[in-house]
C-alpha positions in Angstrom: -70.4 -1.7 96.2 -66.9 -0.5 95.8 -66.1 3.1 96.3 -65.4 5.0 93.0 -61.7 5.5 92.4 -60.6 9.0 92.4 -58.5 10.1 89.4 -55.1 11.5 90.3 -55.3 15.2 90.2 -53.6 16.8 87.3 -51.3 19.7 88.0 -52.7 23.2 87.2 -49.8 23.9 84.9 -47.6 21.4 83.1 -45.0 22.6 80.6 -43.5 20.3 77.9 -39.8 20.7 77.2 -38.9 23.2 74.5 -37.8 21.6 71.3 -35.1 23.5 69.3 -33.6 20.9 66.9 -32.5 21.5 63.3 -32.6 18.5 61.0 -31.6 18.3 57.4 -32.5 15.4 55.1 -30.3 15.2 51.9 -30.2 12.8 49.0 -32.7 10.3 50.3 -33.0 7.8 47.4 -33.7 4.3 46.2 -31.2 2.7 43.9 -31.5 -0.6 41.9 -28.0 -1.9 40.8 -26.7 -4.7 38.8 -24.3 -7.5 40.0 -20.7 -6.2 40.4 -21.8 -2.6 40.7 -19.2 -0.4 42.6 -19.3 3.0 44.2 -15.8 4.6 44.7 -14.3 5.5 48.1 -15.6 8.7 49.5 -16.7 10.5 52.7 -19.3 13.1 53.5 -20.3 15.2 56.5 -23.6 13.4 57.0 -25.0 10.5 58.9 -26.2 7.8 56.6 -28.7 5.0 57.1 -29.0 2.5 54.3 -31.7 -0.2 54.2 -30.8 -3.1 51.8 -34.1 -4.0 50.3 -32.8 -7.0 48.3 -29.4 -8.6 47.4 -26.0 -8.2 49.1 -23.7 -5.2 49.7 -20.0 -5.1 50.8 -19.0 -1.8 52.4 -15.2 -1.2 52.7 -14.0 1.0 55.4 -10.4 1.7 56.6 -9.1 -1.7 57.8 -12.4 -3.6 57.6 -15.2 -4.7 55.4 -18.9 -4.8 56.4 -21.3 -7.4 54.8 -24.9 -6.4 54.4 -27.7 -8.7 53.4 -31.4 -8.1 52.6 -33.2 -6.4 55.4 -30.0 -5.3 57.2 -29.5 -1.7 58.2 -26.2 0.0 57.8 -25.3 3.1 59.9 -22.5 5.3 58.7 -21.1 8.2 60.7 -19.9 11.4 59.3 -16.6 11.6 57.5 -16.2 7.7 57.6 -14.4 7.0 54.3 -16.1 4.1 52.5 -16.7 2.3 49.2 -19.4 0.0 48.2 -20.0 -2.9 45.9 -22.8 -5.5 45.3 -21.8 -9.1 44.2 -25.4 -9.7 43.0 -28.2 -7.5 41.7 -29.5 -5.4 44.6 -31.8 -2.6 45.7 -31.0 0.0 48.4 -32.8 2.8 50.1 -30.4 5.4 51.5 -31.1 8.4 53.8 -28.4 11.1 54.4 -29.1 13.5 57.3 -27.6 16.0 59.6 -28.8 17.3 62.9 -27.6 19.7 65.6 -28.9 17.8 68.7 -25.5 17.1 70.5 -27.0 14.3 72.7 -28.3 12.4 69.7 -25.1 13.1 67.6 -23.0 11.7 70.5 -25.3 8.6 70.7 -25.0 7.9 67.0 -21.2 8.5 66.9 -20.9 6.2 70.0 -22.7 3.4 68.1 -20.2 4.0 65.2 -20.4 2.7 61.6 -21.9 -0.8 61.7 -24.5 -3.2 60.3 -27.6 -4.1 62.3 -29.1 -7.5 61.2 -32.5 -7.8 59.7 -33.8 -9.5 62.8 -32.2 -7.2 65.3 -34.2 -5.1 67.7 -32.9 -1.9 66.1 -33.8 -3.0 62.6 -37.3 -3.9 63.6 -37.8 -0.7 65.5 -36.6 1.5 62.6 -38.4 -0.4 59.8 -41.9 1.3 60.1 -40.4 4.8 59.9 -38.1 3.8 57.0 -41.0 2.2 55.2 -43.0 5.4 55.6 -40.1 7.4 54.2 -39.7 5.0 51.3 -43.4 5.3 50.6 -43.1 9.1 50.6 -40.0 9.0 48.4 -41.8 6.7 45.9 -44.9 9.0 45.7 -47.2 6.4 47.3 -48.6 8.9 49.8 -51.3 11.3 48.7 -51.3 15.0 49.5 -49.9 18.3 48.5 -46.2 18.9 48.3 -46.2 20.8 51.6 -48.2 17.9 53.3 -45.7 15.3 52.0 -42.8 17.4 53.1 -44.2 17.7 56.7 -45.1 13.9 56.5 -41.4 13.3 55.6 -40.2 15.4 58.6 -42.6 13.6 61.0 -41.4 10.2 59.7 -37.8 11.3 60.2 -38.5 12.3 63.7 -40.1 8.9 64.3 -37.0 7.3 63.0 -34.8 9.3 65.4 -37.0 8.4 68.3 -37.0 4.7 67.5 -33.2 4.9 66.8 -32.5 6.4 70.2 -34.8 4.0 72.1 -33.1 1.0 70.4 -29.5 2.2 71.0 -30.4 3.0 74.7 -31.9 -0.5 75.0 -28.8 -2.0 73.6 -26.9 0.1 76.2 -25.0 1.9 73.4 -25.3 5.2 75.4 -23.2 8.2 75.1 -20.8 8.5 78.0 -21.1 11.5 80.3 -19.1 14.5 79.0 -16.9 16.3 81.5 -17.7 19.9 82.1 -14.2 20.9 80.8 -14.9 19.3 77.5 -18.3 21.0 77.2 -16.8 24.4 77.9 -13.8 24.1 75.7 -15.7 22.6 72.7 -18.4 25.3 73.1 -15.9 28.2 73.0 -14.2 26.6 69.9 -17.6 26.0 68.2 -18.5 29.6 68.8 -15.4 30.7 67.2 -15.9 28.5 64.2 -19.6 29.6 63.8 -18.5 33.3 63.8 -15.9 32.7 61.3 -18.2 30.8 58.9 -20.9 33.5 59.3 -18.3 36.3 58.7 -16.6 34.7 55.7 -13.1 35.5 54.6 -9.9 33.7 55.3 -10.0 30.7 57.6 -8.6 31.0 61.1 -5.9 28.5 62.1 -7.8 26.0 64.4 -4.5 24.8 65.9 -3.8 28.4 66.9 -7.2 28.9 68.3 -7.0 25.7 70.4 -3.6 26.8 71.8 -5.1 30.1 72.8 -7.7 28.1 74.8 -4.7 26.6 76.7 -4.5 23.2 75.0 -2.4 21.3 72.5 -4.2 20.8 69.1 -4.5 17.0 69.7 -5.9 17.4 73.2 -8.3 20.3 72.1 -9.6 18.2 69.2 -10.1 15.2 71.5 -12.2 17.4 73.8 -14.2 18.8 70.8 -14.8 15.3 69.5 -16.1 14.1 72.8 -19.0 16.7 72.5 -19.6 17.1 68.7 -18.6 13.5 67.5 -16.2 15.0 64.9 -13.1 17.1 64.7 -13.1 20.9 64.8 -12.0 21.0 61.2 -14.9 18.6 60.2 -17.3 20.8 62.1 -16.2 23.8 60.1 -16.6 21.9 56.9 -20.1 21.0 58.0 -21.1 24.6 58.7 -19.6 25.8 55.5 -21.6 23.3 53.6 -24.9 24.4 55.3 -24.1 28.0 54.6 -23.1 27.3 51.0 -26.5 25.6 50.3 -28.3 28.6 51.8 -26.3 31.1 49.7 -26.9 29.0 46.6 -30.6 29.6 47.0 -30.0 33.3 46.2 -30.1 33.3 42.4 -28.6 36.9 42.4 -25.3 35.6 43.8 -22.9 34.0 41.3 -21.1 30.8 42.1 -17.9 32.8 42.5 -19.6 35.2 44.9 -20.9 32.5 47.1 -17.4 31.1 47.3 -16.0 34.5 48.1 -18.4 34.9 51.0 -17.3 31.5 52.3 -13.5 32.6 52.1 -12.5 30.7 49.0 -9.8 32.3 46.7 -11.8 31.5 43.6 -15.1 30.1 42.3 -13.2 27.1 40.9 -11.8 26.2 44.4 -15.2 26.5 45.9 -16.8 24.4 43.2 -14.3 21.6 43.6 -14.9 21.6 47.4 -18.6 21.7 47.1 -18.5 18.7 44.7 -16.4 16.8 47.1 -18.9 17.4 49.8 -22.1 16.8 47.8 -21.1 14.8 44.7 -22.6 17.5 42.4 -21.3 20.8 41.3 -22.8 24.0 42.9 -24.5 25.0 39.6 -26.1 21.5 39.4 -27.2 21.7 43.0 -28.7 25.1 42.3 -30.7 23.9 39.3 -32.0 20.9 41.3 
């Protein structure tokens, strides 16, 4: 007889880490396109993952072109100007998202805009979560609207977990950020957040960086180390988030929303919003 093994004693109290992460999913869609379809050059403040379900796609960036084949995954980082075309009939599933987790943002920005082959570890790791999101988008999952929305959020978190694990396995890890960069970027981010919340005229970011003791180029470089984007791009991202929240208030006119965000006119705000989102604010509100 062997003596019974004693189970290791569990601690009396074990606390899981707190989770405070804001994630936004925008314009996730499937698209079936004909041969020689083209989408014009544009950029946006979101991360984008595109799964090519069938066909071929060419994505033109500044100074290089990426080739995507069936099953390949395309990762596009925020504000990366790009245009797309398909030499043959193709079908795509695209997910645009934004998140405020700095460590994950830096990991994704460190990976950069690139194509992951259909047989790559990353593509295979992400495929189950993407297939789940696709099934939800196509209405192939039963349940109430609330249940499907929560299923979508769960699938999105599974996607991020798989993406993080795959990038870390491939040693595409974010480099440690110096304390100086963290402090400088944090102070500048707080200034931008207060400004966007307050509304009114925009502060000169160059002047704000100089008040922190740095040249605009150096200050922006420190900010990009932490946030994965320039201070100006960060302000645009926050303005877009606030614009979407304000547009949910049917009592506010488009011009009033623009005024709260510091735009001189409703027309100016509408042009900027359409550049960000591809739709006019009135159309976004109706959707």
